[in-house]
C-alpha positions in Angstrom: -81.0 1.2 -16.5 -78.9 -2.0 -16.5 -75.5 -2.1 -14.9 -73.8 -2.7 -18.2 -75.8 0.2 -19.8 -74.7 2.5 -17.1 -71.1 1.4 -17.5 -71.3 2.0 -21.3 -72.9 5.4 -20.9 -70.3 6.6 -18.4 -67.5 5.2 -20.6 -68.9 7.0 -23.6 -69.1 10.3 -21.7 -65.6 10.0 -20.4 -64.2 8.8 -23.7 -65.6 11.8 -25.7 -64.5 14.2 -23.0 -61.1 12.7 -22.7 -60.6 12.7 -26.4 -61.6 16.3 -26.7 -59.5 17.4 -23.7 -56.5 15.4 -25.0 -56.8 17.1 -28.4 -57.0 20.5 -26.8 -54.1 19.5 -24.5 -51.8 18.6 -27.4 -52.7 21.9 -29.1 -52.1 23.8 -25.9 -48.6 22.1 -25.5 -47.7 23.2 -29.0 -49.0 26.7 -28.3 -46.8 26.9 -25.2 -43.8 25.5 -27.0 -44.1 28.1 -29.8 -44.4 30.9 -27.2 -41.5 29.7 -25.0 -39.2 28.4 -27.7 -37.2 25.2 -27.6 -35.0 26.0 -24.6 -37.9 27.6 -22.7 -40.1 24.6 -23.3 -37.3 22.4 -21.9 -37.1 24.5 -18.7 -40.9 24.5 -18.4 -40.9 20.7 -18.7 -38.4 20.4 -16.0 -40.5 22.6 -13.8 -43.5 20.4 -14.6 -41.5 17.4 -13.4 -41.4 19.2 -10.0 -45.1 20.0 -10.3 -45.8 16.3 -11.0 -44.0 15.3 -7.9 -45.9 17.9 -5.8 -49.2 16.6 -7.1 -48.2 13.1 -6.0 -47.7 14.3 -2.5 -50.9 16.4 -2.5 -53.1 13.5 -3.9 -51.4 10.8 -1.7 -53.5 8.0 -3.1 -56.8 9.6 -2.3 -58.4 9.1 -5.7 -58.1 5.3 -5.4 -59.1 5.3 -1.7 -62.2 7.3 -2.4 -63.2 5.1 -5.4 -62.6 1.9 -3.5 -64.3 3.0 -0.3 -67.3 4.5 -1.8 -67.8 1.6 -4.2 -67.7 -0.9 -1.3 -69.9 1.2 0.9 -72.6 1.5 -1.7 -73.0 -2.3 -1.8 -72.9 -2.7 2.0 -76.2 -2.9 3.8 -75.1 -0.4 6.3 -72.7 1.6 4.1 -71.6 5.0 5.2 -70.8 6.9 2.0 -71.0 10.3 3.7 -68.6 9.3 6.4 -66.2 7.8 3.9 -66.1 11.1 1.9 -65.8 13.2 5.0 -62.6 11.4 5.8 -61.4 11.5 2.2 -61.9 15.2 1.9 -60.2 15.8 5.3 -57.3 13.6 4.2 -57.0 15.7 1.0 -57.0 19.0 2.8 -54.3 17.8 5.1 -51.9 16.5 2.5 -52.7 19.2 0.0 -52.0 21.9 2.5 -48.8 20.3 3.7 -47.6 20.0 0.1 -48.4 23.6 -0.6 -46.4 24.8 2.4 -43.4 22.6 1.3 -43.6 24.0 -2.2 -43.8 27.6 -1.0 -40.9 27.4 1.3 -38.9 25.0 -0.8 -39.4 26.8 -4.1 -36.3 29.0 -4.0 -34.0 26.0 -3.2 -35.6 23.8 -5.9 -35.4 26.5 -8.5 -31.9 27.6 -7.8 -30.3 24.2 -7.0 -32.4 21.5 -8.7 -33.4 23.3 -11.8 -30.5 25.8 -11.7 -32.7 28.5 -13.1 -33.8 31.6 -11.1 -36.7 32.2 -13.5 -38.5 29.2 -12.0 -38.5 30.2 -8.4 -41.6 32.4 -8.3 -43.6 30.1 -10.6 -42.8 27.2 -8.3 -44.0 29.2 -5.2 -47.2 30.2 -7.1 -47.9 26.5 -7.7 -48.2 25.9 -4.0 -51.7 27.5 -3.9 -53.1 24.9 -6.3 -52.2 21.9 -4.2 -55.2 21.8 -1.7 -57.7 22.4 -4.6 -56.0 19.6 -6.7 -56.1 17.1 -3.8 -59.8 17.7 -3.0 -60.6 17.3 -6.7 -58.9 13.9 -6.7 -61.1 12.7 -3.8 -64.3 14.1 -5.5 -63.4 12.5 -8.8 -63.0 9.1 -7.0 -66.5 9.6 -5.5 -68.2 10.3 -8.8 -66.4 7.4 -10.5 -67.5 5.0 -7.7 -71.1 6.0 -7.9 -71.1 5.9 -11.7 -72.1 9.6 -12.2 -68.9 10.6 -14.0 -70.6 13.3 -16.0 -70.3 15.6 -12.9 -66.6 14.9 -12.6 -66.2 15.4 -16.4 -68.0 18.7 -16.2 -65.5 19.9 -13.6 -62.5 18.8 -15.7 -63.9 20.5 -18.8 -64.3 23.7 -16.7 -60.8 23.5 -15.4 -59.3 23.0 -18.9 -61.3 25.8 -20.4 -60.3 28.2 -17.6 -56.6 27.2 -17.8 -56.3 27.7 -21.5 -58.4 30.9 -21.7 -56.5 32.5 -18.8 -53.1 31.4 -20.1 -53.7 32.8 -23.5 -55.1 36.0 -22.1 -52.2 36.5 -19.7 -49.5 35.7 -22.3 -51.1 37.9 -24.9 -52.2 40.9 -22.8 -50.8 41.0 -19.3 -47.3 39.8 -18.9 -44.1 41.3 -20.3 -41.7 39.2 -22.4 -39.4 36.8 -20.6 -39.3 33.2 -19.5 -40.1 34.0 -15.8 -43.2 36.0 -16.6 -44.4 33.4 -19.2 -44.1 30.6 -16.6 -45.9 32.8 -14.0 -48.8 33.4 -16.4 -49.1 29.6 -17.2 -48.8 28.7 -13.5 -51.2 31.4 -12.3 -53.8 30.4 -14.8 -53.5 26.8 -13.6 -54.0 27.8 -10.0 -57.2 29.8 -10.8 -58.5 26.9 -13.0 -57.9 24.4 -10.2 -59.7 26.6 -7.6 -62.7 27.2 -9.9 -62.9 23.5 -10.8 -62.7 22.4 -7.2 -65.4 24.7 -5.9 -67.7 23.7 -8.8 -67.2 20.0 -8.2 -67.6 20.4 -4.4 -71.0 22.0 -5.0 -72.0 19.1 -7.2 -70.9 16.6 -4.5 -72.9 18.4 -1.8 -76.0 18.2 -3.9 -75.4 14.6 -4.9 -74.7 13.2 -1.4 -78.2 13.8 -0.2 -79.3 10.5 -1.6 -77.0 8.5 0.8 -77.8 7.8 4.4 -76.5 5.1 6.7 -75.1 4.3 10.1 -71.7 5.7 11.1 -68.9 3.2 10.7 -66.0 3.3 13.2 -63.6 1.5 10.8 -63.5 4.0 7.9 -60.4 5.9 9.0 -58.4 2.7 9.3 -59.7 1.6 6.0 -58.8 4.9 4.3 -55.3 4.8 5.7 -54.9 1.1 4.7 -55.7 2.0 1.1 -54.3 5.5 0.6 -51.0 5.4 2.6 -49.4 2.4 1.0 -50.2 4.0 -2.4 -49.1 7.4 -1.2 -45.7 6.2 0.1 -45.0 4.3 -3.1 -46.0 7.2 -5.2 -43.7 9.5 -3.2 -40.8 7.3 -3.9 -41.6 6.7 -7.5 -42.4 10.3 -8.2 -39.3 11.5 -6.5 -37.2 9.0 -8.5 -38.9 10.1 -11.7 -38.3 13.7 -11.0 -34.6 13.1 -10.2 -34.5 11.1 -13.5 -36.0 13.9 -15.5 -33.6 16.5 -13.9 -30.7 14.2 -14.7 -31.5 13.8 -18.4 -30.0 17.2 -19.5 -27.1 16.8 -17.1 -26.1 13.3 -18.4 -26.7 14.4 -22.0 -24.2 17.2 -21.4 -21.8 14.6 -20.0 -21.9 13.0 -23.4 -20.8 16.2 -25.1 -24.2 17.9 -25.9 -24.4 21.7 -25.2 -26.5 22.8 -22.2 -29.1 24.6 -24.3 -29.3 21.7 -26.8 -29.8 19.1 -24.0 -32.7 21.0 -22.5 -34.3 21.6 -25.9 -34.0 17.9 -26.8 -35.6 16.9 -23.5 -38.4 19.3 -24.2 -39.0 17.9 -27.6 -39.4 14.3 -26.3 -41.4 15.1 -23.2 -43.3 18.2 -24.4 -44.2 17.1 -28.0 -43.4 13.4 -28.9 -44.8 11.7 -25.7 -48.1 13.7 -25.7 -48.7 12.5 -29.3 -48.0 8.9 -28.3 -50.3 9.1 -25.3 -53.0 11.1 -27.0 -55.0 8.1 -28.4 -55.1 6.7 -24.9 -58.1 9.0 -24.5 -60.2 6.3 -26.2 -59.3 3.8 -23.4 -59.0 6.0 -20.4 -62.7 5.9 -19.4 -62.8 2.1 -19.4 -59.5 1.8 -17.4 -60.9 4.3 -14.8 -64.3 2.7 -14.5 -62.9 -0.9 -14.2 -61.6 0.0 -10.7 -65.0 0.3 -8.9 -66.4 -2.6 -11.0 -63.6 -5.0 -9.9 -63.7 -3.6 -6.4 -67.4 -4.5 -6.0 -67.0 -7.9 -7.7 -64.0 -8.7 -5.5 -65.9 -7.6 -2.4 -68.8 -9.9 -3.3 -66.5 -12.8 -4.1 -67.6 -12.9 -7.7 -65.5 -14.3 -10.6 -63.6 -11.5 -12.4 -61.7 -13.5 -15.1 -64.3 -12.7 -17.8 -64.2 -9.0 -17.1 -60.4 -9.0 -17.2 -60.4 -10.8 -20.5 -62.7 -8.2 -22.0 -60.5 -5.4 -20.8 -57.5 -7.1 -22.4 -59.3 -7.5 -25.6 -60.4 -3.9 -25.7 -57.0 -2.5 -24.7 -54.9 -4.6 -27.0 -57.3 -4.2 -30.0 -57.1 -0.4 -29.8 -53.5 0.0 -28.8 -52.1 -2.4 -31.5 -54.1 -0.4 -34.1 -52.7 2.9 -32.8 -49.2 1.5 -32.7 -49.3 0.5 -36.4 -50.7 3.8 -37.6 -48.4 5.9 -35.6 -45.3 3.9 -36.5 -46.2 3.9 -40.2 -47.0 7.6 -40.5 -44.7 9.0 -37.8 -42.8 11.2 -40.3 -46.0 12.9 -41.4 -47.3 13.3 -37.9 -44.1 14.8 -36.7 -44.0 17.3 -39.6 -47.6 18.3 -39.0 -47.1 19.2 -35.3 -43.6 20.5 -35.1 -40.9 22.2 -37.3 -38.3 20.1 -35.5 -37.5 17.2 -37.9 -36.4 15.0 -35.0 -39.9 14.9 -33.5 -41.0 12.4 -36.1 -38.0 10.2 -35.3 -38.8 10.3 -31.6 -42.4 9.3 -32.3 -41.4 6.4 -34.5 -39.0 5.1 -31.8 -41.6 5.3 -29.1 -44.5 3.8 -31.2 -43.7 0.1 -30.8 -44.1 0.3 -27.1 -47.6 1.9 -27.3 -49.5 -1.4 -26.6 -47.3 -2.1 -23.6 -47.8 1.5 -22.3 -51.6 1.3 -22.6 -51.9 -2.2 -21.3 -49.6 -1.5 -18.3 -52.0 1.2 -17.1 -55.0 -1.1 -17.6 -53.3 -3.9 -15.6 -52.3 -1.5 -12.8 -55.9 -0.3 -12.5 -57.2 -3.9 -12.4 -54.8 -4.8 -9.7 -55.9 -1.8 -7.7 -59.5 -2.8 -8.0 -58.5 -6.3 -6.7 -56.9 -4.8 -3.6 -53.4 -5.4 -5.0 -52.2 -1.8 -4.8 -49.2 -2.8 -2.7 -47.9 -5.0 -5.6 -48.3 -2.1 -8.0 -46.4 0.1 -5.5 -43.6 -2.4 -5.3 -43.2 -2.8 -9.1 -43.3 0.9 -9.7 -40.5 1.6 -7.2 -38.3 -1.2 -8.6 -38.9 0.1 -12.2 -38.1 3.7 -11.1 -34.8 2.6 -9.5 -33.7 0.7 -12.6 -34.7 3.7 -14.9 -32.7 6.1 -12.8 -29.6 3.9 -12.9 -30.0 3.5 -16.7 -30.2 7.2 -17.2 -27.0 7.7 -15.3 -25.1 5.0 -17.2 -26.5 5.1 -20.8 -27.2 8.7 -21.7 -23.6 9.9 -22.0 -22.9 7.0 -24.4 -26.2 6.7 -26.4 -27.6 10.3 -26.1 -31.3 11.0 -26.4 -31.9 7.7 -28.3 -30.6 6.0 -25.2 -33.3 7.9 -23.1 -36.0 6.7 -25.5 -34.6 3.1 -25.1 -34.9 3.5 -21.4 -38.5 4.6 -21.6 -39.4 1.6 -23.7 -37.4 -0.8 -21.5 -39.0 0.6 -18.4 -42.5 0.1 -19.7 -41.8 -3.5 -20.8 -40.2 -4.3 -17.4 -43.0 -2.8 -15.3 -45.7 -4.4 -17.4 -44.1 -7.8 -17.2 -44.2 -7.7 -13.4 -47.8 -6.4 -13.2 -49.0 -9.0 -15.6 -47.3 -11.8 -13.7 -49.1 -10.6 -10.5 -52.5 -10.3 -12.2 -52.2 -13.9 -13.6 -51.2 -15.2 -10.2 -54.1 -13.5 -8.4 -56.8 -14.3 -10.9 -55.6 -17.3 -12.8 -56.3 -15.3 -15.9 -55.0 -16.7 -19.2 -54.3 -14.6 -22.3 -55.0 -16.0 -25.7 -52.0 -14.6 -27.6 -53.2 -15.6 -31.1 -56.6 -14.1 -30.6 -55.6 -11.0 -28.7 -52.2 -10.2 -30.2 -51.4 -12.0 -33.5 -54.6 -11.4 -35.3 -54.7 -7.6 -34.5 -51.0 -7.3 -35.6 -51.8 -9.0 -38.9 -54.9 -6.8 -39.4 -53.1 -3.5 -38.8 -50.2 -4.5 -41.1 -52.7 -5.1 -43.9 -54.7 -2.0 -43.0 -51.6 0.3 -43.1 -50.7 -1.2 -46.5 -54.2 -0.4 -47.8 -53.9 3.1 -46.4 -50.6 3.7 -48.3 -52.0 2.3 -51.5 -55.1 4.5 -51.2 -53.0 7.7 -50.8 -50.8 6.8 -53.8 -53.8 6.1 -55.9 -55.4 9.4 -55.0 -52.2 11.4 -55.7 -53.0 14.0 -53.0 -50.8 17.2 -53.2 -50.3 18.2 -49.6 -48.2 16.0 -47.2 -50.4 16.7 -44.2 -53.5 15.8 -46.2 -51.8 12.6 -47.3 -51.0 11.7 -43.7 -54.5 12.3 -42.5 -56.0 10.4 -45.4 -53.7 7.4 -45.0 -54.2 7.2 -41.2 -58.0 7.5 -41.6 -58.1 4.8 -44.3 -55.8 2.6 -42.2 -58.0 3.0 -39.1 -61.2 2.2 -40.9 -59.6 -0.8 -42.7 -58.3 -2.1 -39.4 -61.8 -2.0 -37.8 -63.3 -3.7 -40.8 -60.6 -6.4 -40.7 -61.1 -7.0 -37.0 -64.8 -7.5 -37.7 -64.3 -9.8 -40.7 -61.8 -12.0 -38.8 -64.1 -12.1 -35.7 -61.3 -10.5 -33.6 -63.5 -8.2 -31.6 -61.8 -5.4 -29.5 -63.8 -6.4 -26.5 -67.2 -6.0 -24.8 -68.0 -3.9 -21.8 -67.8 -5.5 -18.4 -71.0 -7.2 -17.4 
């Protein structure tokens, strides 16, 4: 099978799986929100901010390191894939174990002083057990991405999602008594068991798969691992720590502007627990390509090949998809919000966040391309600068502008970070973006497509608002794809 065919097959597998898992994830978030209530969901989201920071420490850049190292070892005449993975798994166990210990012993302080909620203490300590499993999974995912056998990593992720949802629903419905603490314990405990099961399954797949690789032992792999993982890790520590502080400050600064404590937590939960997952859900269509581009660029860069054409195709694909999503979500935000939540403000939050969708999606793609080109230090630097500015903006603007100020900060942060990353990519690769072809034409196409979608719904006179929204969005999407085709503005080809 040709290289491009393998890439396309892996991308298709990852896209379908990511789309399915994202759909289930959005539903699962809504299920948890309904079980916990608005205030409970806000507290849970704050706890998840701590979890996100802990996963950053546990992973410590190992996913990128495993992907880069294995991809480069497979094209080397004397590559040592097994040796690279031994070091990556050992690195994962070390950092995952240390993070778990820190979360176990620091849980009471974090829950009582950071989150200011005693109900979060035991769930935070329970999270500690998932850290080593999560870290090893990151290394194994990097391996399967590098060797282009993503179906095995995907199978592990599907198993984890299934176990997490099934165990959570069972625990909430049958095992735990009412109360926020027990609900959080049920959700966290299900996550730990799901991570453990997924990790053991993926490790077994790796042990079987690695038999095909043999090579001489390389003495430089440990130095290479540290050179890739540690800079990414340290930057991730700083950025994740700043992001966690920012999230914890949001309710506090909203209260400084006059909002009640319960209302501030509920509003934060609505934005982070409902609106943002909807905005990020369509990214499932692009996630596979953005993950697979890292080993492709790493190998091409290692072989001194030209990468400008590959980058242009990734820009075309990402912008073509994200601009279409932006137009549809912005035009039908009210109907989307009403369909997923009883909170009327959710639709407003979705509309306010919609214009920054192309920047969000493209920023992730550019960061991955830079990592594939051995520019992870630049990504690190820009992420830290962005996090510092965002933290300062939260402190200054939220008491004055309220939650809309926070949404403004999210949008401004994405634009700022993307601008820096794009400047670096252009400098490193001499890549030039055709603004008319990649931006103006898709914008005109989605504007016409949305108008056609609205006209189709009005002509059909559909009775139900949810049905109208689904029909209008579907017609708009199909019309957009047709207009792209007619105007010869193609969303992009797969990397050759």
